[in-house]
C-alpha positions, 0 to 999 in steps of 0.5 A: 814804453809798453802797452797802450794808453787811453787819452782821456782815461779816468777810473773815477777815484778821487787820487791824483793821476798824472798823464793822459791815462791808464794801461791795464796788464794782469800777472795773477798775482796780488801783494800788499803794496799799493800807490800809484805809478806814472811811467813809461807805459806800464800796466797794472797788478791784479788785485792791487790798487796802484797803476802806471801811466805814461808821462811825457816830458814836459806834459802834466795832466790831471783826471777829473770825474764830473760824473763823482762830482754830480753824484755827491752833489746830488747826494747831498741835496736829497740827504738835506731835504730828507727828513730824519727821524728817531735815531737817525737824526741824532747820528746825523749830528754825531760826525767823529771827529776824524771824518772829515765833510766834503768840501762841498758842504762848506758852499754858500746857501744859494748854492743849494737853495732854500731847501736845505736850509728848511730842511734843516730848520723843520724837527720831526713832529714824530721824533722820540729821542732814544733811551740812553744807558750809562754804559753808551754814554760812557763808550761815547765819552770814551770814544770822544777822547781817543785822538784820531791818529792821521795816516802819515804819507811815506813811500819806502824804497830799496834798492840791491846791486848787480845780478850778474849772471857768470855761468855757475850762477846760470847753471845754478838754476838750470832744470834737469827737463830744460828751462831755469829756475832762479827763486833760489836766489832770491828766496831769503830775501823775498818777504822783505823786498815784497814788502816795500812800496817801491824796489828797485834791482840793478839787472847787470846783464841783458835778458835776451833769451835761451835763442841767444845763448846763455852766457856768461863774462864776457859777453853776458846773456841772461834766459827769460826765467831770469826775469821771471824770477825777479817779477817774482821777488817783488821787484817793481823797477828793473835798471838795465842802463849797464856796461853790458846792455849791449852785449848782445848787440840789437837783438839783445835789447829788443829781445829784453824789452819784448820779454818785459812787455809781454810776459810782466808788463807791470815792471818798469823798465828803464835805461834801454829803449826800442823808440825815441818815444820811450827814451823822451818819457819820465818814470815818475811812482805815485803813492800817498800823494807823493811822486818819485821820478826814477833816472837810470845811466851808464858810463858806457857799453864796454866799448860797443857802439849804440846799433845802428839807426838806434841811439836811443838804445840806452840811457848814457851819462851824458851832461846835457842830457842829464841835466835835461832829465833832471829838469824835466823830472823836478817838474813832474815829481816832489822827489827824484832818484837817480840810479847811475852805473859808474865808478870803477870795479873792485875799488871800495871806495867813491872815486874822484868822477864819481864824487863830480857826479854826485855833486852834478846830480845833486846841483841839479836837483837829485834827492837820492843817488844809488849807484852800482857797477864796481863789484863791491860796497862803497861808502854812503854819503850826503852831498850838498846842493848848493855850496856846503861840505865837499861831495862825498864827505860826511855831512849832515842832511838838510833840504839841500843836500842829497844822500849817495850810496856810491856803490851797492856792490854785486847782489848776486856773482860767482866769478872765476877770479882767485885771489885776494880781493874775490870775497869783498865781491861777495858782500853786497847792500841793500839800500832801505830809504823812506820819503815822506813829507815834512812839516812844509809838505816837502817830499825828504828823506824821513830815514835810511839805512843799509842791509848788508847782504853775502851772496852764498855758492855752492855747486848743485842746483839752488846752490846759489843764494843771497842772505842778509849778513845778519842771518848769515851763520858760521856753518854757511860760511864754511860751505860757502865755496869762493873759500876756495877762490880766496882763502880770506873769505869768512863770516868774520871777514864779511862783518868787518868789510861791511862795517868799514864801509858802511860804518854805523850804518851796517847795524842801524838805521837813521831816523831824521 
């Protein structure tokens, strides 16, 4: 989506690249995350071993470095023809078990000529055996006995729910000298988010900038500084397909996309588009030899029609379209994630419509479904891809099941509502999933869980902050101003709600 791509560009590395090439962007930072991303035109962070490239639907390309193979071939010939001496000859025969030889070494002798065989056959006339000591022999024996550990191919993924910029939330980030700073909202979770390979966030409201006016309910618009805070917190994928995507109509979409493109070209932006070509692309993240495709849709846009001449502006939940996307995603990736904006607001359990959609996603290839929109948390369940138990019931994972988080609730909000039920909106969840390769080499969920969250709100700059429930205290709960809007709010209330909805997952992760 963002940036230009050079067809056939190759970085000469041995890892696999999908698509036509790479586009590079710099934000002046680096972090511990690594990986390759194939996506709707995105850039690469400075200091990171990751890249994102454009992937057209229906095309899968491979990059190969011919020069790299030629250099390796020449190096092998030179090494083989050289006559080793002394300790070098001895060392050349002691290849650690953990070090694999290049495949080219197994080629027949005819490929290299007789020089290779001759060089191996002629020992050095002046060769002297190096003296050995008992200490060295013991050390060598110990090193040979130590088993080598193979690095597991795994990707860690997290996702949080709705970033809902009610007016008090916006005011909490307003600077006296002008502009905004929302870093306080994410401060308590930045470490966890940044440490994850792939972090997703549901950006409920459009980021159209102050030019369009910073507004709250019912027609939202956020300043660009909110996007800066998302990037600074460590998110990699922002999901914009929500019912508020068109609150500022065409200008909101265009401003938002221009902001991401110009200020944070490394951010994957899904769900909204400014061209038909952009909508026809699939986002794929690649790391450790595992490719993960992510799709994002919304049930609607609050009755606001798509802008004239922009039928591609927002990705909508349309079965024909979704079916085609899932089929293409399966071709391009090893694991497919769907992020639907669905369900009924303020209901603590999935609806029949959500369960039907979940079954539909699973039957058409989805492996993980991460839902948003109800503004409260909902249950987590396994859904069979074919046959088995009814969608939405508590089933066990097998290779034909998809994991569904029906709703992650709000990440941040400060509703103006009052009365019973308002406190429910202050409890959210952060999905945590590890994807890895099973014994058959198939990408599957290796472990999963959820971190219950609490949105803490107080008046004043930096007064809105999201905490993990296990780090939220009685003192903080007593200061949370939402209690004035729903007297049922308390730390104990938050704990009971998380346990009621998430069950045992509220306090433990599951290894599969």
